[in-house]
C-alpha positions as a printed NumPy array, in Angstrom:
array([[-10.141,  65.439, -34.014],
       [-12.016,  66.699, -36.998],
       [-11.418,  70.152, -35.802],
       [ -7.808,  70.615, -35.27 ],
       [ -7.792,  68.804, -39.173],
       [ -9.666,  72.036, -40.421],
       [ -7.091,  73.971, -38.48 ],
       [ -3.995,  73.219, -39.549],
       [ -5.816,  73.111, -43.399],
       [ -6.898,  76.911, -43.251],
       [ -3.024,  77.491, -41.573],
       [ -1.504,  75.896, -44.551],
       [ -3.318,  77.325, -47.206],
       [ -3.777,  80.584, -45.904],
       [ -0.139,  81.527, -43.548],
       [  2.135,  79.029, -45.37 ],
       [  2.212,  81.313, -48.719],
       [  2.564,  84.347, -46.483],
       [  6.182,  82.968, -45.192],
       [  7.288,  81.847, -48.915],
       [  6.953,  85.177, -50.118],
       [  8.446,  86.8  , -47.636],
       [ 11.159,  84.547, -48.056],
       [ 11.611,  85.483, -51.527],
       [ 11.529,  89.186, -51.746],
       [ 14.13 ,  89.357, -48.967],
       [ 18.034,  89.209, -49.947],
       [ 18.951,  85.477, -50.75 ],
       [ 22.219,  85.803, -50.308],
       [ 22.649,  87.524, -46.922],
       [ 22.822,  84.233, -44.724],
       [ 25.132,  83.027, -47.545],
       [ 26.893,  85.831, -47.692],
       [ 27.694,  86.523, -43.643],
       [ 27.888,  82.61 , -43.258],
       [ 25.207,  82.273, -40.152],
       [ 23.038,  79.862, -43.25 ],
       [ 24.772,  77.32 , -41.649],
       [ 23.359,  78.508, -37.523],
       [ 19.67 ,  78.877, -39.188],
       [ 20.098,  74.801, -40.694],
       [ 21.27 ,  74.132, -37.244],
       [ 18.931,  75.471, -35.022],
       [ 15.68 ,  74.35 , -37.851],
       [ 17.212,  70.631, -37.554],
       [ 17.295,  70.687, -33.444],
       [ 14.106,  72.191, -33.149],
       [ 12.698,  69.259, -36.09 ],
       [ 14.661,  66.33 , -33.899],
       [ 13.705,  67.695, -30.62 ],
       [  9.874,  66.774, -32.474],
       [ 10.199,  64.377, -33.737],
       [ 11.605,  62.696, -30.349],
       [  8.849,  64.763, -28.248],
       [  6.721,  62.587, -30.734],
       [  7.734,  59.416, -30.531],
       [  7.931,  59.526, -26.532],
       [  4.631,  60.798, -26.337],
       [  3.438,  57.969, -28.554],
       [  4.846,  55.256, -26.732],
       [  3.486,  56.437, -23.26 ],
       [  0.147,  56.839, -24.783],
       [  0.212,  53.276, -25.712],
       [  1.078,  51.888, -22.563],
       [ -1.849,  54.358, -21.094],
       [ -4.082,  52.328, -23.95 ],
       [ -3.318,  49.115, -22.992],
       [ -2.84 ,  49.506, -19.445],
       [ -6.533,  50.784, -19.251],
       [ -8.006,  47.39 , -21.593],
       [ -6.234,  45.049, -19.097],
       [ -8.207,  47.167, -16.358],
       [-11.54 ,  46.214, -18.698]])
């Protein structure tokens, strides 16, 4: 589990600032002027909602498996 935390820290401290710089160098009004900002926001919101639902269902299944294993022993 500790290995996953290390990779998350590496990702956060090295890759995320690069993404942030790329976003500031482009024309900030492009999506707003073309009206596509709403499409971008909708896609991002859909992805986050999908991930949240997936993680909730996975947690529920894992909890059920843990409870059944405790009852077996």
